[in-house]
C-alpha positions in Angstrom: 3.7 60.1 10.3 5.6 56.7 10.7 3.0 55.2 12.7 0.1 56.4 10.4 2.1 54.7 7.3 2.4 51.2 9.3 -1.2 51.0 10.0 -2.5 50.2 6.5 0.4 47.8 6.0 -0.2 45.8 9.2 -3.8 45.7 8.4 -3.1 44.3 4.9 -1.1 41.5 6.3 -3.6 40.6 8.9 -6.2 40.5 6.2 -4.0 38.4 4.2 -3.2 35.8 6.8 -6.7 35.6 7.7 -7.6 34.9 4.0 -5.0 32.2 3.8 -6.4 30.6 7.1 -10.1 30.5 5.9 -8.9 28.6 3.0 -7.0 26.2 5.1 -9.8 25.9 7.5 -11.4 23.2 5.4 -8.8 21.2 5.5 -8.0 21.5 9.3 -11.5 20.8 10.2 -11.6 17.6 7.8 -8.3 16.5 9.4 -9.3 17.2 13.0 -12.8 15.4 12.6 -11.8 12.5 10.2 -8.2 11.8 11.2 -7.2 13.2 14.7 -10.4 12.6 16.5 -10.8 8.8 15.2 -7.2 8.2 16.3 -7.6 9.7 19.7 -10.9 8.3 20.2 -9.5 4.6 18.9 -6.7 4.9 21.6 -9.5 5.3 24.3 -11.5 2.8 23.4 -8.4 0.4 23.5 -8.1 1.1 27.0 -11.5 -0.6 27.4 -13.3 -4.0 27.3 -15.8 -2.5 24.9 -18.1 -4.8 23.0 -19.8 -4.7 20.0 -23.3 -4.0 21.6 -21.7 -0.8 23.0 -21.2 -2.1 26.7 -17.8 -1.2 28.1 -15.6 -0.5 31.0 -12.2 0.9 31.8 -9.5 -1.9 31.8 -6.0 0.4 31.3 -3.6 -1.6 29.3 -5.0 -5.2 30.0 -5.7 -5.4 26.2 -2.4 -4.7 25.0 -1.0 -7.3 27.7 -3.3 -9.9 26.4 -2.1 -9.0 22.9 1.5 -9.7 23.8 0.8 -13.0 25.2 -1.1 -14.2 22.3 0.4 -16.3 19.4 -2.0 -15.2 17.1 -1.1 -11.5 17.6 2.6 -12.3 16.8 1.9 -14.6 14.0 -0.2 -11.7 12.5 2.7 -9.3 12.9 4.8 -11.6 11.1 2.6 -11.7 8.3 2.1 -8.3 8.1 5.5 -7.4 7.9 6.2 -9.9 5.5 3.2 -9.2 3.2 4.0 -5.6 3.4 7.5 -5.6 2.3 7.2 -8.3 -0.7 3.9 -6.2 -1.9 5.7 -2.9 -2.0 9.0 -4.4 -3.5 7.0 -6.5 -6.0 4.7 -3.7 -7.2 7.2 -1.5 -7.5 9.5 -3.4 -9.5 6.5 -4.7 -11.9 5.3 -0.9 -12.3 9.1 0.3 -13.4 9.2 -2.6 -15.9 5.8 -1.4 -17.4 7.0 1.9 -17.4 10.0 1.0 -19.2 8.4 -1.1 -21.9 5.8 1.9 -22.4 8.8 4.3 -22.4 9.7 3.2 -25.8 8.1 4.9 -28.6 6.1 2.2 -30.3 3.1 1.9 -32.5 -0.3 1.4 -30.3 1.4 2.4 -27.1 -1.7 3.9 -25.8 -3.7 1.0 -26.1 -0.8 -0.9 -24.4 -1.1 1.5 -21.6 -4.8 1.3 -21.2 -4.8 -2.5 -21.2 -1.9 -2.5 -18.5 -3.9 0.2 -16.7 -7.3 -1.5 -16.9 -6.9 -3.9 -14.1 -6.1 -1.2 -11.9 -9.8 0.4 -12.1 -11.4 -2.6 -11.0 -12.5 -2.6 -7.5 -10.2 -4.7 -5.4 -13.1 -7.0 -4.1 -14.1 -7.7 -7.7 -10.6 -8.5 -8.7 -9.9 -10.8 -5.8 -13.3 -12.8 -6.2 -12.3 -12.9 -10.0 -8.7 -14.6 -9.0 -10.7 -16.8 -6.6 -12.7 -18.3 -9.5 -9.3 -18.5 -11.2 -7.3 -20.4 -8.7 -10.2 -22.3 -7.6 -9.5 -26.2 -6.9 -12.1 -28.1 -8.9 -13.5 -25.4 -11.4 -10.7 -23.3 -11.5 -9.3 -21.7 -14.8 -6.0 -22.1 -14.1 -6.0 -25.8 -13.2 -8.3 -26.4 -16.3 -5.8 -24.8 -18.6 -2.7 -27.0 -17.0 -4.9 -30.1 -17.1 -5.3 -29.2 -21.0 -1.7 -28.7 -21.3 -0.2 -31.8 -19.3 -3.3 -34.2 -20.2 -3.7 -34.8 -16.6 -6.3 -34.0 -14.2 -4.7 -31.2 -12.2 -6.4 -30.6 -8.8 -4.2 -27.7 -6.9 -5.7 -25.7 -4.3 -3.8 -22.6 -5.1 -5.3 -20.3 -2.2 -5.3 -23.1 0.5 -2.2 -24.7 -0.1 1.0 -23.8 2.0 3.3 -24.3 -1.2 1.4 -21.9 -3.4 -0.7 -19.3 -1.5 2.1 -16.8 -1.5 2.9 -17.2 -5.2 -0.8 -16.8 -5.9 -1.5 -13.9 -3.7 1.7 -11.8 -4.9 0.8 -12.7 -8.5 -2.7 -11.0 -7.7 -0.9 -7.9 -6.5 0.4 -7.2 -9.8 -2.9 -6.3 -11.0 -4.2 -3.9 -8.1 -4.8 -0.2 -8.5 -1.3 0.5 -6.8 0.7 -1.1 -9.7 -1.3 0.9 -12.2 -0.9 4.1 -10.5 2.6 3.6 -9.9 3.2 2.7 -13.6 1.8 6.2 -14.8 3.9 7.9 -12.3 7.2 6.1 -13.0 6.6 6.5 -16.9 5.9 10.5 -16.4 9.4 10.3 -14.3 11.3 8.6 -17.2 10.2 11.1 -19.5 11.6 13.8 -17.5 15.5 12.1 -17.7 17.7 14.1 -20.1 18.5 12.4 -23.4 21.9 13.9 -23.1 23.0 11.6 -20.3 21.8 8.6 -22.5 23.7 9.9 -25.3 26.9 10.2 -23.6 26.7 6.7 -22.4 26.0 5.5 -26.2 29.3 7.3 -26.8 31.4 5.5 -23.8 29.8 2.4 -25.0 27.7 1.6 -21.9 25.4 -1.7 -21.7 21.6 -1.1 -20.9 22.1 -2.4 -17.4 24.8 0.3 -16.8 22.5 2.8 -18.1 19.4 1.6 -16.0 21.6 1.6 -12.7 23.9 4.5 -13.5 21.6 6.9 -14.9 17.8 5.7 -15.1 17.5 4.6 -11.4 19.3 7.5 -9.9 17.4 10.2 -11.8 14.0 8.7 -10.7 14.9 7.6 -7.1 12.7 10.3 -5.7 9.6 8.9 -7.5 10.8 5.6 -6.1 10.5 7.1 -2.8 7.1 8.3 -3.2 5.8 5.0 -4.9 7.5 3.1 -2.1 5.8 5.0 0.8 2.2 4.7 -1.3 3.0 1.2 -1.5 3.6 0.5 1.9 0.4 2.5 2.9 -1.7 0.5 0.3 -0.1 -2.8 1.5 -1.2 -2.1 5.1 -4.6 -0.4 4.2 -5.9 -2.1 1.3 -4.6 -5.8 2.4 -8.2 -6.6 3.7 -9.9 -5.8 0.9 -7.9 -8.2 -1.3 -6.9 -10.7 1.5 -10.5 -11.1 2.7 -12.1 -12.4 -0.2 -9.4 -14.9 -1.0 -8.7 -16.5 2.1 -11.3 -15.2 4.8 -11.1 -13.7 8.2 -8.6 -16.7 9.5 -6.1 -16.0 6.8 -6.0 -19.5 5.8 -4.3 -21.9 5.4 -3.1 -21.8 9.1 -3.1 -18.0 9.5 -0.6 -17.5 6.7 -2.4 -14.7 5.0 -3.8 -13.3 8.3 -2.6 -9.6 8.5 -3.4 -7.5 11.3 -6.5 -6.1 9.3 -8.1 -9.4 9.0 -7.2 -10.2 12.7 -9.0 -6.5 13.7 -12.2 -7.5 11.6 -12.1 -11.0 13.2 -11.9 -9.5 16.9 -14.2 -6.5 16.5 -17.1 -8.3 14.5 -16.7 -12.0 14.9 -15.5 -12.3 18.6 -17.2 -9.0 19.3 -14.4 -7.5 21.3 -14.0 -3.8 20.0 -11.9 -2.6 22.6 -9.3 -5.2 21.8 -9.6 -4.7 17.8 -8.9 -1.1 18.7 -5.7 -1.9 20.7 -4.6 -3.9 17.5 -5.5 -0.7 15.2 -3.1 1.0 17.6 -0.4 -1.6 16.6 -1.3 -1.4 12.9 -1.2 2.6 13.2 2.6 2.6 14.7 3.6 -0.1 12.4 2.5 2.1 9.5 4.4 5.2 11.2 7.4 2.9 11.5 7.2 2.0 7.9 7.3 5.7 7.0 10.0 6.7 9.1 12.4 3.7 8.1 11.6 4.5 4.3 12.7 8.2 4.7 15.6 7.6 7.0 16.9 5.0 4.1 16.1 7.6 1.4 18.8 10.1 2.8 21.3 7.6 1.5 19.9 6.4 -1.7 17.8 9.0 -3.1 19.4 11.5 -5.4 18.1 14.9 -6.0 19.8 17.1 -8.8 19.6 20.3 -7.0 
């Protein structure tokens, strides 16, 4: 009798498990086909001297040896790390500032939110070409405005001058999709902070800075972690669409903006070294993994979870 009762239960569990796996199957198929297989294939191609025309021979780790011996590679690594960290910090801080401004209950708040988010819906390539026109040397809008204000003929080459390139590029990152997305997420998190905590601070006479660093920042720290990870991924993956229209595949001036994604494009499509480009892609993948692991390791000490 006991065995007869168990059979329907086991059959029901098996049906439930198969149903769950059936719903998960599309994701697993997509992950295997469009994520796992490309990563494995990329590593396999990195062990060859494959050209753009498809001709390839197995060379082992020769691409990686050549990579380590290349000054261009190390310069690109340095630029990639610098660009990723600064872009992640700049966009996160700017998004927090915008979210806090929008968190005050003022008239026309919806219009301001729309205006702040509007640049984020513009394609990155179109945004980059727009700012390329603004920061142009001879017909640039910024130089024209400065010339009118100073009554002098200003001809600063903002995107090709060592002194101004980083200032211009990181200013442009404030208007990318990532910043607008962060702003909306931060604003949602700020609305969830208990008002009672701020009221208690008001009774104690705490300053606005004390409120921010003592209440606001700890309460939204999980959201800061999420946005930091997304900002890091965006900086590594989306830097090509932003920097290629601005400074070209060589990352002018003198490779100061040649992140790994630009170097990968140059080696694969200009120099036709697909195998070497895949080796660079493997390094970029490892850097992304390293950033993710590092951020989550630091978050264990800095992120506050209420539970």
